[in-house]
N, C-alpha and C positions, 0 to 999 in steps of 0.2 A: 292901727289902723290898716293899713297898706298890706301886713300879712293876712289879715280875715278877709280882706277883699281877694287877696291872692285866693286863698284856700276856696273863697265862694266861688270864684270862677271855675279853679280847677274842679271842684266839685259837682259845678254844673256840667262842664264838659264831660267829665266822665260819665256822669249821670245819663246823659244824651247819647253818648257814645254805646252805653250799655242797653239802651232801650233800642238804638237803631240797629245793634246785633241782634237782639230778641225778635225784632219785626222782620229782619231780613230771614231768621229761622223760622218764624212763624208762616212768612210767605213760601218758603222752600216745603214746609210741611202742610201749606194748604189749609193752615188753621184758621178759620175765618174769624172766630171768636176772638182768638190770642190777638189778631190782626186789629180789630177793632179797640180791644183795650189797651195796645200798644199805640195807636195812631192818637188814642185820645192823650195819653200819658205825654206822648211826645209834642200835641197841642199845646197841652198846661205847659211842660218844661221852657218849651220855646216861646210861651207868652212870657213868662218869668223872667226870660233872656232879653224882650223887648222885641223879638223877632215877629212882631203880630201878621206879617203876611205868610210867613213860612209856617206859622202856627195854626192859622185859619186853612192853610192848604191841607195840612194834615188832619184837621178837624172835616173838612169837607170830604176828604177821602173817606174817612170813618165814617162818616153820614151816608154817603151813598151805599158803603159795604152794608151797614147795620141795616139801611132801608130794605134792601135787595134781601136779606137775610130775615128780615121780619123780627128783629133784635131790638124790642121797644126797649128794655134797660141800657143796651149799648147806646142806643139812639137819644135815650134823655140824658146818659151821662157826658155824651159828645155835645149836646147842645148846650149842657151847662158849661162846658169849658168854651165854646163858642161865645156863649154869653160873658163869661170872663173877659175872652179877648177882647170883646165890644166894650165893655166897662172899663178896661185899663184904656182905652182910647177916648173915654168918654163920650161915646156914640150911645145915648139913651135911647132912641129909636130902636137901634139893632138888637140894646138890650130887652127891650119890651118884647118884639118880635121872636127873638129865640125863645123867651119864657113863655109866651102865648103858643109856640110851636109845640112845644113840650106836654103841653097839656091835652 
């Protein structure tokens, strides 16, 4: 059991690092669509690691950017991640709020 837990932890750390490096490159290249996508991915991965506050911070940053760009698909995807974060914390009110916001 311990080797699998170690592998999963290492894999998540590697995945997070890769996404963070991609985000840095997207920011340098001012690729707004890619930044939104990577913030969504970071939010999802960070939520899976149980760091809900940081996950929400990534997603909120992405939502602001998506709204500024009128990127409806990116905005909806980010709201789904935000709903997942709320669900993981058992916050039913926030789940409904995020779902309704995406429609």
